C-alpha positions in Angstrom: -29.0 -9.2 -39.6 -31.7 -11.4 -38.2 -34.6 -9.0 -37.5 -37.1 -11.7 -36.7 -36.3 -11.6 -33.0 -35.4 -8.0 -32.6 -38.2 -7.5 -30.2 -37.1 -10.5 -28.1 -33.6 -9.1 -28.1 -34.8 -5.7 -26.8 -37.1 -7.3 -24.2 -34.5 -9.7 -22.8 -31.5 -7.5 -22.6 -32.9 -4.0 -22.5 -30.0 -2.8 -24.6 -32.2 -0.2 -26.3 -34.4 1.9 -24.0 -37.5 3.9 -24.8 -38.3 1.5 -27.6 -41.9 0.5 -28.1 -41.8 -3.2 -28.9 -45.2 -3.5 -30.7 -44.3 -0.5 -32.9 -40.8 -2.0 -33.4 -42.4 -5.2 -34.7 -44.4 -3.3 -37.2 -41.4 -1.3 -38.3 -39.4 -4.4 -38.8 -42.2 -6.0 -40.9 -42.4 -2.9 -43.1 -38.6 -2.7 -43.5 -38.3 -6.4 -44.4 -41.0 -6.1 -47.0 -39.5 -2.9 -48.4 -36.1 -4.5 -48.8 -37.7 -7.7 -50.2 -39.6 -5.8 -52.9 -36.4 -4.1 -53.9 -34.6 -7.4 -54.1 -32.2 -6.3 -51.3 -30.6 -8.4 -48.6 -31.0 -7.4 -44.9 -27.5 -6.0 -44.6 -26.2 -3.0 -42.8 -25.5 -1.0 -45.9 -29.0 -1.6 -47.2 -30.6 -0.8 -43.8 -28.7 2.5 -43.6 -30.4 3.6 -46.8 -33.9 2.5 -45.7 -34.2 3.1 -42.0 -35.1 6.7 -41.3 -35.5 8.4 -37.9 -38.8 9.9 -38.8 -40.3 6.9 -40.5 -39.0 4.0 -38.4 -37.8 5.7 -35.2 -37.7 2.5 -33.0 -35.8 0.4 -35.4 -33.5 3.4 -36.2 -32.8 3.8 -32.4 -32.2 0.1 -32.0 -29.6 0.0 -34.8 -27.9 3.0 -33.3 -27.7 1.5 -29.8 -26.8 -2.0 -30.9 -24.0 -1.0 -33.4 -23.1 2.6 -32.6 -23.3 3.3 -36.4 -24.6 6.8 -37.3 -27.5 6.2 -39.6 -28.4 9.9 -39.9 -26.8 13.2 -39.1 -28.3 12.9 -35.7 -26.5 9.6 -35.1 -24.0 8.8 -32.3 -20.8 9.9 -33.9 -19.6 11.5 -30.7 -20.3 8.4 -28.6 -17.9 5.7 -27.9 -18.9 2.7 -29.9 -21.9 1.0 -28.4 -21.1 -2.0 -30.4 -17.8 -2.4 -28.6 -19.5 -2.2 -25.2 -22.2 -4.6 -26.3 -19.6 -7.1 -27.5 -17.6 -6.7 -24.3 -20.6 -7.4 -22.2 -21.7 -10.4 -24.3 -18.2 -11.8 -24.1 -18.4 -12.0 -20.3 -21.7 -13.9 -20.0 -22.3 -17.6 -20.4 -21.7 -18.9 -23.9 -25.1 -20.7 -24.0 -26.8 -17.4 -23.1 -24.8 -15.6 -25.7 -25.6 -18.0 -28.5 -29.3 -18.4 -27.7 -30.1 -14.7 -27.3 -27.8 -12.9 -29.6 -30.3 -13.1 -32.4 -30.2 -9.6 -33.7 -26.6 -9.4 -34.8 -23.2 -11.0 -34.8 -20.5 -8.6 -35.9 -16.9 -9.6 -36.1 -13.9 -7.4 -37.1 -16.2 -4.4 -37.7 -14.4 -1.1 -37.7 -16.3 1.9 -36.4 -14.4 5.2 -37.0 -14.9 7.8 -34.2 -13.9 11.4 -34.2 -11.9 12.3 -31.1 -13.4 15.2 -29.3 -11.4 17.8 -27.5 -12.6 16.4 -24.2 -11.2 12.9 -25.1 -7.8 14.3 -26.1 -7.5 16.4 -23.0 -8.4 13.5 -20.8 -5.0 11.9 -21.8 -3.4 14.5 -19.7 -3.9 12.2 -16.7 -1.4 9.7 -18.0 0.9 12.6 -19.2 1.1 13.9 -15.6 1.8 10.4 -14.3 4.7 10.1 -16.7 6.2 13.4 -15.9 6.0 12.5 -12.2 8.7 9.9 -12.8 11.1 12.0 -14.9 10.6 15.2 -12.8 13.2 14.2 -10.3 15.8 13.5 -12.9 15.7 17.1 -14.2 15.0 18.9 -10.9 17.3 17.1 -8.4 20.5 18.5 -9.9 19.0 22.0 -9.4 17.9 21.2 -5.8 21.4 19.9 -5.0 22.9 23.2 -6.2 22.8 26.0 -3.7 22.4 28.7 -6.3 19.3 27.1 -7.9 17.7 25.5 -4.9 14.5 27.2 -3.6 15.4 26.0 -0.1 18.3 28.5 0.2 20.7 25.6 0.9 22.1 22.5 -0.7 19.8 19.4 -0.5 21.4 16.4 1.2 21.6 13.1 -0.7 19.3 11.5 1.8 16.7 14.3 1.2 17.1 13.9 -2.5 16.4 10.2 -2.4 13.3 10.8 -0.2 11.9 13.3 -2.8 12.3 10.7 -5.5 11.2 7.7 -3.6 8.0 9.2 -2.0 6.3 8.9 -5.4 6.5 5.0 -5.5 5.8 4.9 -1.7 2.6 6.8 -2.3 1.8 4.7 -5.3 2.0 1.6 -3.1 -0.9 3.0 -1.0 -2.9 4.7 -3.7 -4.3 1.5 -5.3 -6.2 0.7 -2.1 -7.8 4.2 -1.8 -8.7 4.6 -5.4 -9.5 1.0 -5.9 -12.1 1.2 -3.2 -13.5 4.3 -4.8 -13.6 2.6 -8.2 -15.7 -0.2 -6.8 -18.1 2.2 -5.1 -18.5 5.2 -7.3 -17.3 3.8 -10.6 -14.3 3.9 -12.8 -15.1 7.2 -14.5 -15.7 9.3 -11.4 -12.6 7.9 -9.8 -10.4 8.7 -12.8 -11.8 12.2 -12.8 -11.2 12.6 -9.1 -7.5 11.8 -9.6 -7.0 15.2 -11.2 -7.6 16.9 -7.8 -4.5 15.6 -5.9 -2.4 16.0 -9.1 -3.4 19.6 -9.3 -2.9 20.3 -5.6 0.5 18.6 -5.4 1.9 20.4 -8.4 0.8 23.8 -7.0 2.7 22.9 -3.8 5.8 22.1 -5.9 5.4 25.4 -7.8 5.3 27.5 -4.7 6.8 25.4 -1.9 10.1 26.7 -0.3 10.7 24.0 2.3 11.7 20.4 1.7 8.8 19.1 3.9 6.3 20.6 1.4 8.1 18.8 -1.4 7.9 15.5 0.6 4.1 16.0 1.0 3.6 16.9 -2.7 5.6 14.0 -4.0 3.7 11.6 -1.7 0.4 12.9 -2.9 1.5 12.6 -6.5 2.4 9.0 -5.7 -1.1 8.3 -4.4 -2.6 9.5 -7.7 -0.1 7.6 -9.8 -0.9 4.4 -7.9 -4.6 4.9 -8.5 -4.1 5.7 -12.2 -1.9 2.7 -12.9 -4.3 0.4 -11.1 -7.6 1.6 -12.5 -6.6 2.4 -16.1 -5.4 -1.1 -17.2 -8.5 -2.7 -15.6 -10.8 -0.2 -17.3 -9.1 -0.7 -20.6 -9.4 -4.5 -20.2 -13.1 -4.2 -19.4 -14.3 -2.0 -22.2 -11.9 -2.8 -25.0 -12.5 -5.5 -27.6 -9.9 -8.3 -27.6 -8.7 -7.1 -31.0 -7.6 -3.7 -29.7 -7.0 -4.4 -26.0 -3.3 -4.6 -26.4 -3.2 -1.3 -28.3 -5.4 0.5 -25.8 -3.5 -0.9 -22.9 0.0 -0.1 -24.3 -1.0 3.6 -24.7 -2.9 3.6 -21.4 -5.2 6.2 -22.9 -8.3 7.5 -21.0 -9.9 9.1 -24.0 -12.9 6.8 -23.6 -13.7 8.3 -20.2 -14.8 11.8 -21.1 -17.6 12.9 -23.4 -20.1 15.7 -22.6 -22.6 13.8 -24.8 -24.4 11.4 -22.5 -26.2 9.5 -25.3 -24.5 6.2 -24.4 -25.2 6.1 -20.7 -28.2 3.9 -21.0 -26.3 1.5 -23.2 -24.0 0.7 -20.3 -26.7 -0.1 -17.6 -26.9 -3.8 -18.4 -23.1 -4.1 -18.6 -22.6 -2.3 -15.3 -25.3 -4.4 -13.6 -23.5 -7.6 -14.7 -20.2 -6.4 -13.6 -21.5 -5.3 -10.2 -22.6 -8.9 -9.7 -19.1 -10.1 -10.4 -17.2 -7.6 -8.4 -18.2 -8.9 -5.0 -14.9 -10.6 -4.5 -12.5 -10.5 -1.6 -8.8 -11.0 -1.1 -9.4 -14.5 0.0 -11.0 -15.3 -3.4 -7.5 -15.0 -4.9 -6.2 -18.0 -3.0 -9.2 -20.2 -3.6 -8.6 -20.8 -7.3 -5.7 -22.3 -9.2 -6.3 -19.8 -12.0 -6.4 -16.8 -9.7 -3.2 -18.0 -8.0 -1.4 -18.3 -11.3 -2.8 -14.9 -12.4 -1.4 -13.4 -9.2 2.0 -15.0 -9.7 2.2 -13.9 -13.4 1.2 -10.3 -12.7 3.3 -9.9 -9.6 6.3 -11.6 -11.1 6.2 -9.4 -14.2 5.9 -6.2 -12.3 8.7 -7.1 -9.8 11.0 -8.0 -12.7 10.0 -4.8 -14.4 11.3 -2.8 -11.4 14.5 -4.9 -11.2 15.4 -4.1 -14.8 16.6 -0.8 -13.3 14.0 1.4 -14.9 13.2 3.2 -11.7 16.8 4.3 -11.2 17.2 5.3 -14.8 14.0 7.4 -14.9 14.5 9.1 -11.6 18.2 9.6 -11.7 19.3 9.5 -15.3 21.1 12.9 -15.2 23.0 11.9 -12.1 23.9 8.5 -13.7 25.2 10.3 -16.8 27.2 12.6 -14.5 28.6 9.6 -12.6 29.7 7.7 -15.7 31.0 10.7 -17.7 29.0 10.5 -20.9 30.4 12.3 -24.0 27.4 14.7 -24.0 26.1 17.0 -21.2 23.8 15.0 -18.8 20.9 17.3 -19.7 21.2 16.5 -23.4 21.6 12.8 -22.7 18.4 12.9 -20.6 16.5 14.7 -23.4 17.7 12.1 -26.0 16.5 9.2 -23.7 13.2 10.9 -23.2 12.7 11.6 -26.9 13.4 7.9 -27.7 10.9 6.8 -25.1 8.3 9.2 -26.6 8.9 8.1 -30.2 8.9 4.4 -29.4 5.5 4.8 -27.7 4.0 5.1 -31.2 5.4 1.8 -32.4 4.7 -0.1 -29.2 0.9 -0.7 -29.8 1.6 -2.3 -33.2 4.4 -4.5 -31.9 2.3 -5.9 -29.0 -0.7 -6.9 -31.0 1.2 -8.4 -33.8 3.9 -10.4 -32.0 1.8 -11.3 -28.9 2.6 -10.9 -25.2 5.1 -13.7 -24.7 7.4 -13.0 -27.7 7.4 -9.3 -27.1 8.3 -9.8 -23.4 11.1 -12.2 -24.3 12.5 -9.9 -27.0 12.3 -6.9 -24.6 14.3 -8.9 -22.0 17.0 -9.9 -24.5 17.3 -6.3 -25.7 17.7 -5.0 -22.1 20.4 -7.6 -21.4 22.3 -6.6 -24.6 22.2 -3.0 -23.5 23.0 -3.3 -19.8 25.9 -5.8 -19.9 28.1 -3.6 -22.3 27.2 -0.5 -20.2 28.4 -2.3 -17.1 31.6 -3.3 -18.8 32.2 0.3 -20.0 31.7 1.7 -16.5 33.9 -1.0 -14.9 36.8 -0.5 -17.3 36.6 3.3 -17.0 36.7 3.0 -13.2 39.8 0.9 -13.5 41.5 3.7 -15.3 41.3 2.5 -18.9 40.9 5.1 -21.6 37.4 4.8 -23.1 37.4 8.0 -25.2 37.0 5.9 -28.4 33.7 4.5 -27.2 32.5 7.4 -25.1 29.2 7.3 -27.0 28.4 3.9 -25.5 26.6 5.1 -22.3 24.0 7.1 -24.2 23.7 4.4 -26.9 23.2 1.7 -24.3 20.6 3.6 -22.3 18.8 4.6 -25.5 18.5 1.0 -26.6 17.5 0.0 -23.1 14.6 2.6 -23.1 13.6 1.6 -26.6 13.3 -2.2 -25.9 11.9 -1.6 -22.4 9.2 0.7 -23.7 8.3 -1.9 -26.3 7.8 -4.8 -23.9 8.4 -4.8 -20.2 7.2 -1.3 -19.8 3.6 -1.5 -20.8 2.9 -5.3 -21.0 2.9 -6.1 -17.2 0.2 -3.4 -16.7 -1.7 -4.6 -19.8 -1.7 -8.2 -18.4 -2.7 -7.0 -15.0 -6.0 -5.9 -16.6 -6.4 -9.1 -18.5 -5.6 -12.1 -16.2 -8.1 -11.4 -13.3 -11.9 -11.9 -13.5 -14.1 -8.9 -12.7 -15.1 -10.1 -9.2 -11.5 -9.7 -7.9 -10.0 -7.4 -10.5 -9.7 -4.3 -8.4 -8.6 -5.9 -5.1 -6.1 -8.1 -6.9 -4.7 -5.3 -8.9 -4.4 -3.1 -5.8 -2.4 -5.8 -4.0 -0.1 -6.4 -7.0 0.4 -2.7 -7.6 1.2 -2.2 -4.0 3.9 -4.9 -4.2 5.3 -3.4 -7.4 5.5 0.2 -6.1 6.9 -1.0 -2.8 9.8 -2.6 -4.7 10.2 0.6 -6.7 10.3 2.7 -3.5 13.1 0.5 -2.0 15.2 0.7 -5.2 14.7 4.5 -5.5 15.3 5.3 -1.9 18.5 3.3 -1.7 20.0 4.7 -4.9 23.1 5.7 -2.9 23.6 2.1 -1.9 23.7 1.2 -5.6 26.4 3.8 -6.1 28.4 2.4 -3.3 27.9 -1.1 -4.6 29.1 0.1 -8.0 27.2 1.2 -11.0 28.8 -1.5 -13.2 27.9 -4.2 -10.7 24.4 -2.7 -10.4 23.8 -2.8 -14.2 25.1 -6.4 -14.3 22.6 -7.3 -11.5 19.8 -5.7 -13.5 20.9 -7.7 -16.6 20.6 -10.9 -14.5 17.1 -9.9 -13.5 16.3 -9.4 -17.2 17.5 -12.9 -17.8 15.1 -14.1 -15.1 12.4 -12.1 -16.9 13.2 -13.9 -20.1 12.9 -17.3 -18.5 9.7 -16.3 -16.6 8.1 -15.1 -19.8 9.1 -18.2 -21.7 8.0 -20.9 -19.3 5.2 -19.3 -17.1 3.5 -16.4 -18.7 0.4 -17.3 -20.7 -0.4 -15.7 -24.1 -3.4 -13.4 -23.9 -3.3 -11.9 -27.4 -6.6 -12.1 -29.2 -8.3 -14.0 -26.4 -11.5 -13.0 -24.6 -11.4 -12.5 -20.8 -13.3 -15.7 -20.4 -10.9 -17.6 -22.6 -7.9 -16.3 -20.5 -9.6 -17.6 -17.4 -10.1 -21.0 -19.0 -6.4 -21.2 -19.8 -5.3 -20.2 -16.3 -7.6 -22.7 -14.8 -6.5 -25.6 -17.1 
């Protein structure tokens, strides 16, 4: 640590507030002499033993703010690492400013362990609700199509069933613009918190509604919230996460960093927020003004469209009906549970895969895995429809879809959303993400709404079509997608503009 210019650092960047600079200078001098007399270097472990809140309050506070390290029991253990926020902000300013003014500290690969509070854990429910919104129709539609279990007192028509499923992606195509506008005006945190209101209202409607029109309204409202969540979350993660953990954080889409009743770190973010507000004044036209932005738009849009054409929407929304149609060896409900369990378990391995193999290799491996699973499944369905006895391989449908979910969840599931938060600069991040998300969810709506058309076209042919789209995804990832692993947001922009 270079403490010689600690006062200059505080004065220039105002990272630490309520710090008296003259007193800080005196405290630094005393601390330096104390360490020198003891023959100790000016290192973190030595400072932690010498800097006390009651003896050197200003230096103590500066160290807490700058590094987020608890130096006393009254430290900031419950705060999200201020060091991470400081590094994120510094990474997005000019290199010459960063080098000339970052005189207090330069920390690389420093691990700050934080205890998860109950509020942080509970905040993950936002993503949990979004996930259950997709699989809800798979479990509920068979009951709605059954007169004895339907709350409507009648059988649901196929057209009504597809509307109930497809209104979520339709709402999700509109939600990014509503909540994206809110995010730019009231902030990411308040917008994420506000998403809980429509989620709660819509699920109450589903719990007590007895007419199909109420179900339509509830599912559309859920879609609005899902669209907002999947637009803001990747961007927020990309903005606050260090490059070494950005892939891990994005692959889990966790919002634990959003909630903490302790407001100790609010002041630390003022300078970061001020810088980002300056950069956010972008418009839709800015996207077409730059070669890098055009390429970022093509990459993010291409990945998300290919993601939908892997067949994931139909599998998530209708997997019980698909298992009924192809005649799996196990009951459709059990097959659906197995697929869901595999998806859940694979989520724990996904973060480690993404940040070890990189984006491109993971996407390519995911595409190959989906091709390997969908082609044999299509062959199985085709041969069975032609009257061939398939009893000896009746396990194939559940095996194929399990493998599909596993490899999808390891690559083409989370990565397009992660890269959506990485490839755009702050000034157009929200508007660009809103447009890209709208396109993605619109494709999902069309695929989900016209599920019956896929049945008429043939399930075997549909899975072969999806496999061809996965092949396109393999080629797209190989020759057009840029590698963003371990790169700062500015470095990514430099690559895109090369």
